[in-house]
C-alpha positions in Angstrom: -13.8 22.1 29.2 -11.0 21.3 26.8 -11.7 20.5 23.1 -12.9 17.1 22.3 -10.0 16.3 20.1 -7.5 16.8 22.9 -9.4 14.2 25.0 -8.9 11.5 22.4 -5.8 9.3 23.1 -5.2 10.4 26.5 -4.9 7.6 29.1 -7.2 8.0 32.1 -4.3 8.0 34.4 -2.4 10.9 32.8 -5.7 12.8 32.3 -6.5 12.5 36.0 -3.0 13.6 37.0 -2.9 16.7 34.8 -6.4 17.9 35.7 -6.8 16.9 39.3 -3.7 18.8 40.4 -5.0 22.0 38.8 -8.4 21.3 40.2 -7.3 20.8 43.7 -6.0 24.3 43.9 -8.7 26.2 42.0 -11.9 24.3 41.8 -12.5 22.3 45.0 -14.8 24.5 47.2 -16.4 21.4 48.8 -14.0 21.3 51.8 -15.8 24.0 53.6 -18.9 21.9 53.7 -17.4 18.7 55.0 -17.8 19.6 58.7 -20.5 21.3 60.6 -18.4 24.5 60.9 -18.8 26.0 57.5 -16.7 29.0 56.3 -19.7 30.6 54.7 -21.7 33.4 56.4 -23.0 32.2 59.9 -26.6 32.8 58.8 -26.2 30.3 56.0 -23.9 27.8 57.6 -25.8 26.3 60.6 -26.0 22.6 61.0 -29.6 22.8 59.9 -28.9 24.2 56.5 -30.0 22.3 53.4 -26.7 21.4 51.8 -26.4 21.3 48.0 -23.5 20.1 45.9 -23.1 21.0 42.2 -21.0 18.5 40.3 -19.8 18.5 36.8 -17.2 19.7 34.2 -16.1 23.2 33.4 -19.6 24.5 33.2 -19.8 23.8 37.0 -16.3 25.1 37.6 -17.2 28.3 35.8 -14.6 28.4 33.1 -15.0 31.5 30.8 -12.2 32.0 28.2 -10.4 34.1 27.6 -10.8 35.2 31.2 -8.6 33.4 33.7 -11.0 34.0 36.6 -13.6 31.4 37.4 -17.3 32.2 37.5 -19.1 29.2 38.9 -22.9 29.2 38.9 -23.1 27.9 42.5 -23.0 31.4 44.2 -25.8 32.8 42.0 -27.8 29.6 42.7 -27.5 30.1 46.4 -28.5 33.7 46.2 -31.4 33.1 44.0 -32.6 30.3 46.4 -32.5 32.8 49.2 -34.4 35.4 47.2 -37.2 33.0 46.1 -37.5 31.5 49.6 -38.4 35.0 50.9 -41.6 34.8 48.9 -42.2 31.0 49.5 -43.9 29.0 52.2 -40.6 27.1 52.1 -39.1 29.8 54.3 -41.2 29.2 57.3 -40.7 25.3 57.3 -37.1 24.9 56.2 -33.6 26.3 56.9 -31.6 28.2 54.4 -29.4 26.4 51.7 -25.7 26.2 51.3 -24.4 25.6 47.8 -20.9 24.1 47.1 -19.4 22.9 43.9 -16.8 20.6 42.4 -16.1 21.3 38.7 -13.7 19.2 36.6 -12.7 21.0 33.3 -12.4 18.7 30.4 -13.8 15.7 32.1 -16.2 13.3 30.4 -19.0 11.7 32.5 -17.3 8.3 31.8 -14.1 9.6 33.5 -16.1 10.9 36.4 -17.7 7.5 36.8 -14.2 5.8 36.6 -12.9 8.0 39.4 -16.1 8.1 41.4 -14.3 7.2 44.7 -11.2 9.4 44.2 -10.8 11.5 47.3 -9.8 14.6 45.3 -12.3 14.6 42.4 -14.8 11.8 42.9 -18.5 12.3 43.3 -19.2 9.5 45.7 -16.3 10.5 47.7 -17.6 14.1 47.9 -21.1 12.9 48.9 -19.7 10.7 51.7 -17.4 13.3 53.2 -20.3 15.7 54.0 -22.1 14.8 57.2 -24.0 16.2 60.1 -26.0 17.0 58.2 -25.5 15.1 55.0 -26.2 16.6 51.6 -29.8 17.1 50.7 -29.3 17.5 46.9 -26.7 16.8 44.3 -26.9 18.8 41.0 -25.2 17.0 38.1 -24.3 18.8 34.8 -22.3 16.6 32.5 -22.2 15.2 29.1 -20.8 18.1 26.9 -17.3 16.6 26.7 -18.8 13.1 26.1 -20.6 14.4 23.0 -17.5 16.1 21.7 -15.4 13.0 22.2 -17.9 10.6 20.8 -18.7 12.6 17.6 -15.4 14.2 16.8 -14.0 11.6 14.6 -14.7 11.9 10.8 -15.6 8.3 10.9 -18.1 8.5 13.7 -21.7 7.7 12.8 -24.8 7.7 15.0 -23.8 7.1 18.5 -25.7 4.8 20.8 -27.6 7.2 23.1 -28.1 4.6 25.8 -24.4 3.8 26.1 -23.5 7.5 26.0 -25.8 8.6 28.8 -25.3 5.5 31.1 -22.3 7.1 32.9 -24.4 10.1 33.8 -27.2 7.9 35.1 -24.7 6.0 37.1 -23.5 9.2 38.8 -27.1 9.8 39.9 -27.4 6.2 41.1 -24.3 6.5 43.1 -25.6 9.4 45.0 -29.0 7.7 45.7 -27.1 4.7 47.1 -25.1 6.9 49.5 -28.1 8.1 51.4 -31.8 7.2 51.5 -32.8 10.8 51.8 -30.6 12.4 49.3 -32.1 13.7 46.0 -30.4 14.6 42.7 -31.2 17.1 39.8 -30.1 16.4 36.4 -29.4 19.6 34.3 -29.8 19.1 30.6 -26.8 19.3 28.4 -26.6 22.7 26.6 -26.1 23.3 22.8 -22.8 24.3 21.4 -21.1 25.5 18.2 -19.9 21.9 17.6 -23.5 20.8 17.8 -24.6 23.4 15.3 -22.0 22.2 12.8 -22.3 18.4 13.5 -25.7 16.7 13.1 -24.6 13.6 15.0 -23.6 15.7 18.0 -26.9 17.6 17.8 -28.9 14.4 17.7 -26.8 12.8 20.5 -27.4 15.8 22.8 -31.2 15.7 22.3 -31.2 11.9 22.8 -29.2 12.2 26.0 -31.4 14.9 27.4 -34.5 12.8 26.6 -32.9 9.9 28.4 -32.1 12.0 31.4 -35.6 13.4 31.6 -37.2 9.9 31.2 -34.9 8.4 34.0 -36.1 11.2 36.3 -39.6 10.7 35.5 -39.5 6.8 35.9 -39.9 6.3 39.6 -38.9 2.5 39.3 -35.5 3.6 38.0 -34.9 6.7 40.1 -36.7 5.8 43.2 -38.6 9.1 42.8 -35.7 11.0 44.0 -34.3 12.4 40.7 -35.6 15.4 38.9 -34.7 17.0 35.5 -34.5 20.5 34.3 -33.6 21.8 30.9 -30.5 24.0 30.5 -31.9 27.5 30.9 -30.2 29.1 28.0 -30.4 28.4 24.4 -26.9 28.4 22.6 -25.9 31.6 20.8 -22.5 32.3 19.5 -20.7 34.9 21.7 -18.8 36.3 18.7 -22.2 37.1 17.0 -23.5 39.3 19.7 -24.6 36.7 22.3 -24.1 37.9 25.9 -24.3 34.5 27.7 -21.8 32.4 25.6 -18.0 32.8 25.0 -16.7 33.0 21.5 -15.2 29.5 21.8 -18.9 28.2 21.3 -18.6 26.0 24.4 -18.4 28.0 27.6 -20.5 30.6 29.3 -19.8 34.2 30.0 -19.9 35.5 33.5 -23.5 36.7 32.7 -24.3 33.3 31.3 -23.2 31.6 34.6 -25.4 33.9 36.5 -28.3 33.0 34.2 -27.6 29.3 34.7 -27.6 29.6 38.6 -30.8 31.7 38.7 -32.4 29.7 36.0 -32.4 26.4 37.9 -33.2 27.8 41.4 -36.9 27.1 41.2 -36.2 23.4 40.2 -33.9 23.2 43.1 -36.4 24.5 45.6 -39.0 22.1 44.2 -36.6 19.2 44.8 -35.9 20.4 48.4 -39.5 20.7 49.2 -39.9 17.0 48.5 -37.5 16.0 51.2 -38.7 18.4 53.9 
């Protein structure tokens, strides 16, 4: 993710151009799932595997400054699913899971919604390009950049939670409309150094997470196909001894991304059990 101040004043077109070119080379791992012949290990890439897509911003891409390497939580999630399934009745009734990801550093959920059909970065485009079999679950982790952008101005007051969270809800709705069997999992927005120093940001984050949880629990809105899980790690400043958060107060360390992937695995399995 980039700082909220650098998002302000950028046109959507220039923002898409500058980020998507970088993303297409480093963050798009989805192509290996778009056909039945996955590039992953043969034991995990059969046509019967449950296919999972993680979609979001740099917390999905695995950005961890000052390191240049990416540390997405997707591989840790896939490994933990396999580990948990070994001790679960799910193992005997379902195929293994394959996890892929598409992370867009610096993107707000409103930008993700605007470019939802873009073939390079769009969520709906990604969901529709996977077939035979289709995706079983889409995990959406977004909103951190929205909070920064909406509360960064010195003149900003209390932000309308409903308006702020609507783009994220629309991302979930778009997935549900693509396939009658697909499910989605909303991961709660984590804390940050900015939220610690700005009450409006802190209140907005809490309100958006509550709205996501309510959306998931309201079957009339989500068709009973949306689940919610809190972000598995409390925020702690990396510069103050925290091992899961970078010193920038925004991103995770490699250990933090591992904790994220492992921390949501049980919720992912629960979601998969509902579609078996």
